[in-house]
N, C-alpha and C positions, 0 to 999 in steps of 0.2 A: 210486078205482081206475080203471085204464085197461083196456079190453078190446075185442075185436073182435066184431062182429055183422053178419052178411051182407056181409063184406068191407070194412066201414067201421069207423073207430075211434071209440069212445064213452068217456065218462068219467062217473063217479058218485062223489060224495064219501060218500054214505050207502048205496050199493048199490041204491037204489030209484029216485031221480030221475035218470034217464039223459039225457045231453046228447050228441048226435052232433057229432063234430069233423070228420070228413072226409066229403066227398061227391064222389068223383072217379072212380067206376066202375073202381077198381083194388083189389086186395087190400091192405088196411092192417092191420098186425098187430104184435104184440111191443111194445105201447105201454109206456113206462116214465117214471114221474114224476121230475122233477128234485126233489131234496130241499127246495127253497124253495117248491114247489107252483105256481110260475108257468109252468113249461115242461113239455111232455111230447114225448119223442122216440118215433118209431115207424118201423117198416120198411114200405116200400110197393113195389108192383109197378108204379107209374104209368109207369115207363120200360121195362116189359116184364118178363116172368117170367124172362128170362135175366139181368137186371140189377136185383136188388132193391137199393134205396137207402134211406138214413136221412134223415128230415125231423125237423125240430124245429118246434113250434108254441107260440106264446103263447096260452094257453087263454082268456084274457080277450078278446082281439081276433080269434082264430082265424087270425091271420097265420102263415104258415109259410115256412120256407126249407130248401132242400136243404143237408145236411151232408156227405154223401159223393157221389163221383162215380167209379165204378169199373165196368168192363165186365162184371165178374161180381157175386158176391153180397157185399152189405154189409148187416148186420142185427143184430138182437138187442141194441139199445142199452141201456146202463145208465149210471148216474152213481155216482161215489164219494160217500160220506156227507159229506165235507167240502165238497161241491159244486164242486170245482175240476177234476175230470177226467171225461171221458166215455170209456167203453169200448165196444167192439163187436166182433163177429165179421166177418171178411172172407176171402173166397176170392180171392186174388190170383193164383193159378195153378190148373191143372186138378186137381190131386191133393190139396190140403190147404187147410184152413181155419186161421186164426190169430186170437188176440185182439190187437186194437189199442187204444191208449190215446192220448188227446190232451188238452191243456188245454181246459177249457171256460171261456171268457171271456164272460160274460153280456153285457157291453157291445158286443162284436162282433155278437151276434145282434140286439140292439136297434137298432144302427145299420143292419144288413142289412135289417131289417123296415121301418124308416123310409124306406129308399131304394127300396122297391118301387114 
């Protein structure tokens, strides 16, 4: 399970042995596991509380990459059960939030993390 504690993202497979994933002095929350168990997506305020963004992390290496880049809110990530889509909520204008969906191509994230 993924959860937030003192503003940082943690995970625990059994609910007892907790492992801290983030350490960036930002609010990190709304963690959601990819169905294959390798990736975890979460919402972070690392770019400011006016522009929450979604990051994804390889939980084995703890390498992470930014998924969204919006001047307003992007958050509450989730994945489809078939592992092929990522969904999230986005506020693209001042008045409304909408649900967005994009292909989740694991190889693209692997390549991005190798190039860091």
